[in-house]
C-alpha positions as CSV (number, residue, x, y, z in Angstrom):
1,X,-46.4,53.7,17.3
2,X,-47.4,57.2,16.5
3,X,-45.7,60.2,15.0
4,X,-47.1,63.7,14.4
5,X,-45.7,66.9,13.0
6,X,-46.6,70.4,14.2
7,X,-48.6,71.2,11.1
8,X,-50.8,68.1,11.4
9,X,-51.8,69.0,15.0
10,X,-54.9,71.1,15.6
11,X,-54.7,74.5,17.3
12,X,-56.1,74.5,20.8
13,X,-55.2,78.0,21.9
14,X,-54.2,81.0,19.6
15,X,-53.9,84.7,20.2
16,X,-51.5,87.5,21.1
17,X,-48.7,85.6,19.4
18,X,-49.3,82.4,21.4
19,X,-50.0,79.2,19.5
20,X,-50.6,75.9,21.3
21,X,-51.3,72.8,19.2
22,X,-52.1,69.6,20.9
23,X,-53.2,66.0,20.2
24,X,-53.4,62.8,22.1
25,X,-50.8,60.4,20.9
26,X,-51.8,57.3,22.8
27,X,-51.0,55.8,26.2
28,X,-52.9,58.6,27.9
29,X,-50.3,61.2,26.7
30,X,-50.7,64.4,24.7
31,X,-48.1,66.1,22.6
32,X,-48.1,69.9,22.5
33,X,-46.3,72.2,20.1
34,X,-46.0,75.6,21.7
35,X,-44.9,79.0,20.3
36,X,-44.9,82.0,22.7
37,X,-43.7,85.5,22.1
38,X,-41.2,87.3,24.3
39,X,-43.1,88.7,27.3
40,X,-45.9,86.1,27.3
41,X,-46.7,85.3,31.0
42,X,-49.1,82.5,31.8
43,X,-49.5,83.4,35.4
44,X,-52.7,85.4,35.0
45,X,-54.3,82.6,33.0
46,X,-53.6,80.0,35.7
47,X,-55.2,82.0,38.5
48,X,-57.8,79.8,40.1
49,X,-55.9,76.5,39.7
50,X,-54.4,75.1,42.9
51,X,-51.6,77.5,43.9
52,X,-52.5,79.6,40.8
53,X,-50.1,77.3,38.9
54,X,-50.2,74.6,36.3
55,X,-50.6,71.2,38.1
56,X,-49.8,69.0,35.1
57,X,-46.3,67.5,34.7
58,X,-44.6,68.1,31.3
59,X,-41.6,66.4,29.7
60,X,-40.2,68.3,26.7
61,X,-37.6,69.9,24.6
62,X,-37.0,73.6,24.1
63,X,-36.5,74.3,20.4
64,X,-36.0,78.1,20.4
65,X,-35.6,80.9,22.9
66,X,-35.6,81.0,26.7
67,X,-38.4,80.4,29.3
68,X,-38.6,81.2,32.9
69,X,-40.6,78.8,35.1
70,X,-42.1,80.3,38.2
71,X,-42.6,77.8,41.0
72,X,-43.3,77.9,44.8
73,X,-39.6,77.1,45.2
74,X,-38.3,80.0,43.0
75,X,-37.6,80.5,39.3
76,X,-35.6,78.6,36.8
77,X,-34.6,79.5,33.3
78,X,-34.7,76.9,30.4
79,X,-33.2,77.6,27.0
80,X,-33.1,76.2,23.5
81,X,-31.4,72.8,23.2
82,X,-32.5,71.6,26.7
83,X,-34.6,68.6,27.5
84,X,-36.9,69.6,30.4
85,X,-39.2,68.2,33.0
86,X,-41.6,70.7,34.5
87,X,-43.2,69.2,37.7
88,X,-46.7,70.1,38.8
89,X,-46.7,73.6,40.3
90,X,-45.3,75.9,37.6
91,X,-46.1,78.9,35.4
92,X,-44.2,79.8,32.3
93,X,-43.0,83.2,31.1
94,X,-41.2,83.7,27.8
95,X,-38.0,85.7,28.1
96,X,-37.5,85.5,24.3
97,X,-39.6,84.4,21.4
98,X,-39.7,80.7,22.2
99,X,-40.9,77.3,20.9
100,X,-41.0,74.0,22.6
101,X,-42.6,70.6,22.3
102,X,-43.9,68.8,25.4
103,X,-45.5,65.5,26.4
104,X,-48.1,65.5,29.2
105,X,-50.8,63.2,30.8
106,X,-53.9,63.9,28.7
107,X,-56.5,64.2,31.5
108,X,-54.3,66.6,33.6
109,X,-53.3,68.7,30.6
110,X,-56.9,69.0,29.3
111,X,-58.0,70.2,32.8
112,X,-55.4,73.1,32.6
113,X,-56.2,73.9,29.0
114,X,-60.0,74.0,29.8
115,X,-59.2,76.4,32.7
116,X,-57.1,78.7,30.4
117,X,-59.8,78.8,27.7
118,X,-62.4,79.7,30.4
119,X,-60.3,82.7,31.4
120,X,-60.9,84.4,28.0
């Protein structure tokens, strides 16, 4: 069994108010602690992935704020206090300063993170 806190997890992406900390927790899964400021929109960073969207599934919990998820089927808003599942084919946008924790398949998540880092 494994447990981690946000402060123990290394920063993978940081800048413009965005902080993404991630670590593999075992079983082929990665935990991410994410902070995004109001107005942060990940769509430009995802251009070049299939459908220009994140293709990694995420299971998580929104700790603070509200997020809009853009998908081929439309948009959905998630808010603090909700457990979430984001299927492959999404792009987040922060409607408020937001924080969430999510759990994702490591290989798929690393592919998306490597792509985002390559955009900079």
